[in-house]
C-alpha positions as CSV (number, residue, x, y, z in Angstrom):
1,X,0.0,0.0,0.0
2,X,1.4,3.4,-1.0
3,X,1.8,6.0,1.7
4,X,-0.2,9.2,1.3
5,X,2.8,11.0,2.7
6,X,4.6,10.5,-0.6
7,X,2.1,12.6,-2.5
8,X,2.3,15.3,0.2
9,X,6.1,15.3,0.0
10,X,6.0,15.8,-3.7
11,X,3.5,18.7,-3.4
12,X,5.7,20.4,-0.8
13,X,8.8,20.0,-3.0
14,X,7.0,21.6,-6.0
15,X,5.7,24.4,-3.9
16,X,9.2,25.0,-2.5
17,X,10.6,25.2,-6.0
18,X,7.9,27.8,-7.0
19,X,8.6,29.8,-3.9
20,X,12.3,29.8,-4.5
21,X,11.7,30.9,-8.1
22,X,9.7,33.9,-6.9
23,X,12.8,34.9,-4.8
24,X,15.1,35.0,-7.8
25,X,15.9,38.5,-9.0
26,X,15.0,38.8,-12.7
27,X,17.9,39.9,-14.9
28,X,17.5,43.5,-16.0
29,X,19.2,45.7,-18.6
30,X,20.1,49.4,-18.1
31,X,18.9,51.8,-20.8
32,X,21.7,52.2,-23.4
33,X,23.5,49.1,-22.2
34,X,25.2,47.0,-24.9
35,X,24.0,43.4,-24.8
36,X,24.2,40.3,-27.0
37,X,21.1,38.9,-28.6
38,X,20.3,35.9,-30.8
39,X,18.5,36.3,-34.1
40,X,15.3,34.2,-34.0
41,X,13.1,35.4,-37.0
42,X,13.7,37.7,-40.0
43,X,10.4,37.2,-41.8
44,X,8.6,40.2,-40.4
45,X,8.4,43.3,-42.7
46,X,9.3,45.8,-39.9
47,X,11.3,44.0,-37.2
48,X,13.9,41.3,-36.6
49,X,12.9,39.1,-33.6
50,X,15.7,38.3,-31.2
51,X,16.1,36.4,-27.9
52,X,17.9,38.1,-25.0
53,X,18.6,37.3,-21.4
54,X,15.4,39.1,-20.4
55,X,13.2,37.5,-23.1
56,X,12.2,38.1,-26.7
57,X,12.9,41.4,-28.3
58,X,12.6,43.5,-31.4
59,X,15.2,45.3,-33.6
60,X,14.0,47.6,-36.4
61,X,14.6,45.7,-39.6
62,X,16.0,48.6,-41.5
63,X,19.1,48.6,-39.2
64,X,20.1,45.2,-40.5
65,X,19.7,45.7,-44.2
66,X,22.5,46.4,-46.7
67,X,22.4,48.9,-49.5
68,X,20.5,46.4,-51.6
69,X,17.9,45.9,-48.9
70,X,19.1,42.4,-48.1
71,X,19.3,41.0,-44.5
72,X,22.8,41.0,-43.2
73,X,22.2,38.6,-40.3
74,X,21.2,34.9,-40.2
75,X,18.8,33.1,-37.9
76,X,20.8,31.7,-34.9
77,X,23.5,34.4,-35.2
78,X,24.5,36.3,-32.0
79,X,24.9,40.1,-32.6
80,X,25.6,43.1,-30.3
81,X,22.7,45.5,-29.7
82,X,21.7,48.3,-27.3
83,X,18.7,48.0,-24.9
84,X,16.3,50.9,-25.3
85,X,13.4,49.8,-23.0
86,X,10.2,47.8,-23.1
87,X,6.8,48.6,-24.5
88,X,3.6,46.6,-24.5
89,X,5.5,43.6,-23.2
90,X,8.1,43.7,-25.9
91,X,11.8,44.4,-25.3
92,X,13.3,46.9,-27.8
93,X,16.9,47.0,-29.0
94,X,18.8,49.0,-31.5
95,X,22.2,48.4,-33.3
96,X,22.9,52.1,-33.7
97,X,22.5,55.2,-31.4
98,X,19.1,56.6,-32.4
99,X,15.9,58.1,-31.0
100,X,15.7,59.4,-27.5
101,X,18.5,57.2,-26.2
102,X,21.1,58.1,-28.9
103,X,23.2,60.2,-26.6
104,X,22.9,57.8,-23.7
105,X,24.2,55.0,-26.0
106,X,27.1,57.3,-27.1
107,X,28.0,58.1,-23.5
108,X,28.0,54.4,-22.5
109,X,30.0,53.5,-25.6
110,X,32.7,56.1,-24.6
111,X,32.9,54.9,-21.0
112,X,33.1,51.2,-22.0
113,X,35.1,51.8,-25.3
114,X,32.4,50.1,-27.4
115,X,33.0,50.3,-31.1
116,X,30.3,52.1,-33.1
117,X,29.7,52.0,-36.9
118,X,30.0,55.4,-38.5
119,X,29.6,56.7,-42.1
120,X,31.8,59.5,-43.5
121,X,29.3,62.2,-44.3
122,X,31.5,65.2,-45.0
123,X,35.3,65.5,-45.7
124,X,36.8,68.6,-44.1
125,X,40.4,70.0,-44.2
126,X,41.1,69.0,-40.6
127,X,39.1,65.7,-40.6
128,X,35.7,64.1,-41.3
129,X,32.2,64.6,-40.2
130,X,30.9,61.1,-39.3
131,X,27.3,60.0,-38.8
132,X,26.8,57.4,-36.1
133,X,23.2,56.6,-36.1
134,X,21.3,59.8,-35.4
135,X,24.4,61.5,-34.0
136,X,27.1,63.6,-35.8
137,X,30.6,63.2,-34.6
138,X,34.0,64.6,-35.7
139,X,37.0,62.5,-36.5
140,X,40.4,64.2,-36.9
141,X,42.5,63.2,-40.0
142,X,45.1,61.7,-37.7
143,X,42.5,59.4,-36.3
144,X,41.4,58.1,-39.7
145,X,44.5,57.8,-41.9
146,X,44.8,56.7,-45.5
147,X,42.5,57.4,-48.4
148,X,39.0,58.1,-47.2
149,X,36.0,58.4,-49.4
150,X,32.6,60.0,-48.6
151,X,30.0,57.3,-47.8
152,X,32.4,54.8,-46.4
153,X,31.7,53.0,-43.1
154,X,34.3,52.6,-40.4
155,X,34.3,51.4,-36.8
156,X,35.0,54.2,-34.2
157,X,35.7,54.6,-30.6
158,X,34.3,57.7,-28.9
159,X,37.2,59.5,-27.2
160,X,35.5,62.8,-26.2
161,X,31.8,63.4,-25.5
162,X,29.3,66.1,-24.7
163,X,26.1,66.8,-26.4
164,X,27.6,69.5,-28.6
165,X,31.0,68.0,-29.2
166,X,31.6,64.3,-30.0
167,X,35.1,63.2,-31.1
168,X,35.5,59.7,-32.7
169,X,38.6,57.8,-33.6
170,X,39.2,54.8,-35.9
171,X,42.8,54.4,-34.9
172,X,41.8,53.9,-31.3
173,X,39.5,51.1,-32.5
174,X,42.4,49.5,-34.4
175,X,44.6,49.7,-31.3
176,X,42.0,48.0,-29.2
177,X,41.6,45.3,-31.8
178,X,45.3,44.8,-31.9
179,X,45.5,44.4,-28.1
180,X,42.6,41.9,-28.2
181,X,44.3,39.9,-31.0
182,X,47.5,40.0,-29.1
183,X,45.7,38.5,-26.1
184,X,44.2,35.9,-28.3
185,X,47.5,35.0,-29.8
186,X,49.2,34.8,-26.3
187,X,46.4,32.4,-25.2
188,X,46.8,30.4,-28.4
189,X,50.6,30.1,-28.1
190,X,51.5,26.9,-26.2
191,X,54.5,24.7,-26.3
192,X,54.2,22.3,-29.3
193,X,51.6,24.4,-31.0
194,X,52.2,25.4,-34.6
195,X,52.3,29.1,-35.7
196,X,52.8,30.9,-38.9
197,X,55.2,33.9,-38.9
198,X,56.9,36.2,-41.4
199,X,60.7,36.2,-41.6
200,X,61.6,39.6,-40.2
201,X,65.4,39.6,-39.7
202,X,68.5,37.5,-39.6
203,X,71.1,37.2,-36.8
204,X,74.3,35.1,-36.8
205,X,72.6,32.8,-34.3
206,X,69.3,32.4,-36.1
207,X,66.2,34.2,-37.5
208,X,63.5,36.5,-36.1
209,X,59.9,35.7,-37.1
210,X,57.1,38.3,-36.8
211,X,54.1,36.4,-35.3
212,X,51.9,39.5,-35.5
213,X,50.5,42.0,-33.1
214,X,53.9,43.0,-31.8
215,X,55.0,39.4,-30.9
216,X,58.2,38.0,-32.2
217,X,59.7,34.5,-32.1
218,X,63.3,33.3,-32.5
219,X,64.5,30.3,-34.6
220,X,68.0,29.2,-33.6
221,X,70.3,28.3,-36.4
222,X,70.2,24.7,-35.3
223,X,66.4,24.7,-35.6
224,X,66.1,26.0,-39.1
225,X,67.2,22.9,-40.9
226,X,68.2,19.3,-40.2
227,X,71.2,19.9,-42.5
228,X,73.9,22.1,-41.0
229,X,73.9,25.7,-42.3
230,X,76.2,28.6,-41.7
231,X,73.6,31.3,-41.9
232,X,69.7,31.5,-42.0
233,X,69.7,33.0,-45.5
234,X,70.7,29.6,-46.9
235,X,67.2,28.3,-46.1
236,X,65.0,31.3,-45.3
237,X,64.1,34.5,-47.1
238,X,63.1,37.8,-45.5
239,X,59.4,38.6,-46.0
240,X,58.2,35.1,-46.5
241,X,55.7,33.2,-44.3
242,X,57.1,30.3,-42.4
243,X,55.4,27.6,-40.3
244,X,57.1,26.8,-37.0
245,X,56.6,24.8,-33.9
246,X,56.8,26.4,-30.5
247,X,59.6,25.0,-28.4
248,X,59.8,27.3,-25.5
249,X,57.8,30.3,-24.1
250,X,59.0,32.7,-21.4
251,X,56.6,35.7,-21.1
252,X,58.6,37.2,-18.3
253,X,61.6,37.6,-20.6
254,X,59.3,38.0,-23.7
255,X,61.1,35.1,-25.3
256,X,59.6,32.5,-27.7
257,X,61.8,29.8,-29.2
258,X,60.7,28.2,-32.4
259,X,61.7,25.3,-34.7
260,X,61.2,25.2,-38.4
261,X,62.9,21.9,-39.0
262,X,60.5,19.9,-36.8
263,X,57.7,20.5,-39.3
264,X,59.9,19.1,-42.1
265,X,60.8,15.6,-43.0
266,X,64.0,14.5,-41.4
267,X,66.4,13.6,-44.3
268,X,68.5,11.5,-42.0
269,X,65.6,9.0,-41.7
270,X,65.5,8.3,-45.4
271,X,68.1,7.2,-48.0
272,X,71.1,9.5,-48.1
273,X,72.5,10.7,-51.4
274,X,75.8,9.0,-50.7
275,X,77.3,6.0,-49.0
276,X,80.3,5.0,-46.8
277,X,83.3,4.7,-49.1
278,X,82.2,7.3,-51.6
279,X,84.8,9.9,-52.7
280,X,83.2,13.3,-53.1
281,X,84.0,16.8,-54.0
282,X,83.3,18.7,-50.8
283,X,83.5,22.5,-50.0
284,X,85.3,23.7,-46.9
285,X,83.0,25.7,-44.7
286,X,85.2,26.2,-41.7
287,X,88.9,25.6,-40.8
288,X,89.2,24.6,-37.2
289,X,92.2,23.7,-35.1
290,X,91.2,20.0,-35.0
291,X,90.0,19.6,-38.6
292,X,87.7,20.9,-41.3
293,X,83.9,21.3,-41.5
294,X,82.8,20.6,-45.1
295,X,79.6,20.6,-47.1
296,X,78.4,17.5,-49.0
297,X,75.7,17.2,-51.6
298,X,72.2,18.4,-50.7
299,X,73.6,20.6,-47.9
300,X,74.7,17.8,-45.6
301,X,77.7,18.6,-43.5
302,X,80.7,16.5,-42.5
303,X,83.9,16.7,-40.5
304,X,87.4,15.8,-41.5
305,X,89.6,15.2,-38.4
306,X,93.2,16.6,-38.3
307,X,94.7,13.2,-38.6
308,X,92.8,12.5,-41.8
309,X,94.0,15.7,-43.6
310,X,97.3,14.1,-44.7
311,X,99.5,17.1,-43.5
312,X,102.7,16.9,-41.4
313,X,102.1,19.7,-38.9
314,X,99.1,21.5,-37.5
315,X,100.8,24.8,-38.6
316,X,100.2,23.8,-42.2
317,X,96.4,23.7,-41.7
318,X,95.6,27.3,-42.6
319,X,98.2,27.3,-45.4
320,X,96.9,24.2,-47.1
321,X,93.1,24.8,-46.6
322,X,90.9,27.8,-47.0
323,X,87.2,28.5,-46.7
324,X,85.2,27.7,-49.9
325,X,88.0,25.5,-51.3
326,X,86.8,22.4,-53.1
327,X,88.7,19.2,-52.1
328,X,88.2,15.5,-52.5
329,X,87.5,13.3,-49.5
330,X,86.2,9.9,-48.7
331,X,83.3,9.2,-46.4
332,X,84.7,6.9,-43.7
333,X,81.7,6.8,-41.3
334,X,77.9,7.7,-41.4
335,X,76.3,8.0,-37.9
336,X,72.6,8.4,-38.6
337,X,71.6,8.3,-35.0
338,X,73.8,11.3,-34.1
339,X,73.5,12.8,-37.6
340,X,77.3,12.9,-38.1
341,X,79.4,12.2,-41.2
342,X,83.2,11.7,-41.0
343,X,85.5,12.0,-44.0
344,X,89.1,11.5,-44.8
345,X,91.4,13.2,-47.4
346,X,94.1,10.6,-46.6
347,X,91.7,7.8,-47.5
348,X,90.7,9.5,-50.7
349,X,94.3,9.9,-51.8
350,X,95.0,6.3,-51.0
351,X,92.0,5.3,-53.0
352,X,93.2,7.1,-56.1
353,X,96.7,5.8,-55.6
354,X,95.3,2.3,-55.5
355,X,93.3,2.9,-58.7
356,X,96.4,4.2,-60.5
357,X,98.4,1.2,-59.3
358,X,95.7,-1.2,-60.6
359,X,95.7,0.7,-63.8
360,X,99.5,0.3,-64.0
361,X,99.3,-3.5,-63.3
362,X,96.7,-3.9,-66.0
363,X,98.6,-1.9,-68.6
364,X,102.0,-3.5,-67.7
365,X,100.5,-6.9,-68.5
366,X,99.8,-5.6,-72.1
367,X,103.0,-3.6,-72.6
368,X,106.2,-4.2,-70.6
369,X,107.6,-0.8,-71.8
370,X,105.0,1.1,-69.8
371,X,106.2,2.4,-66.4
372,X,104.3,3.6,-63.3
373,X,105.8,7.1,-63.9
374,X,104.5,7.3,-67.5
375,X,101.0,6.5,-66.3
376,X,101.0,8.9,-63.3
377,X,102.2,11.8,-65.3
378,X,100.3,11.1,-68.5
379,X,98.5,14.2,-69.7
């Protein structure tokens, strides 16, 4: 048998919920306050119906038409608007300062730095007369640079306000947008994220990328390419866009370290364009105390130790070898794991001597009058 108490408990619970709901303070908008509304219906001939935090509202349809009288918003879209009161149970909104609340909206927009759309109505020597809804404002030339045409629309920030003097600025709007975009970029930048930047400058130690909105990143020389390079210009070009991976971020020191090579295929993982034992023409990139750094085909780099240079004394090093000199050397070791290639001039010379000796033996079997000297010095 069911207890009658169960029904009473449910009744009491429902009554409690209704009572608590009556205690809730309904959300209210201040006159002239900017709010966000959702477009619900655009079929009416006079109004766009929207939904707000305080209920359904209306926006004059003419405010959301383009020059061809086409609707510029879609159902479901969220748009900014200003609250201008309620009448006959309907909440009214406007997208531009107009009517009795025009100056109140302008004042609120100045305080909260809300951008307003304005149309250039008159071009003056010192600036522009701009119509913002039902209100006329003045924009100095310095606050709207570039080629400006009558009838063009811009977004403005109100920087001075009284009922007889309203000063608007497009450059202040651009600065606010830049700061907002900078904040968005800072939030987006995380270690291991991928960013696109424009090559701005070269240093001996790497390249500077402009990431936008006053933020720069640094690509160390070792992070530009898997193949060893002497300077960034061997791979990068100033003014071009480059994708890079974020390696390190330190906002206290305003330092962002990037890597370009990590987004490229590692050539060491594939088949190399040479093998151990190959004798190659290589270019000297750097003369060191303990050997030579040389460039192989396809920008691979290798090292020739001092003992493999086939010279008698270390003092002869700078006399025998100079930067950009082309020499022959044999690959004696390829260490893919550590991405190192070792070469030898001595081994290359021994290789050619052996070839000449074999050639001598072959020729001597055919002609006993041929000597080793005649083969070696044959032109």
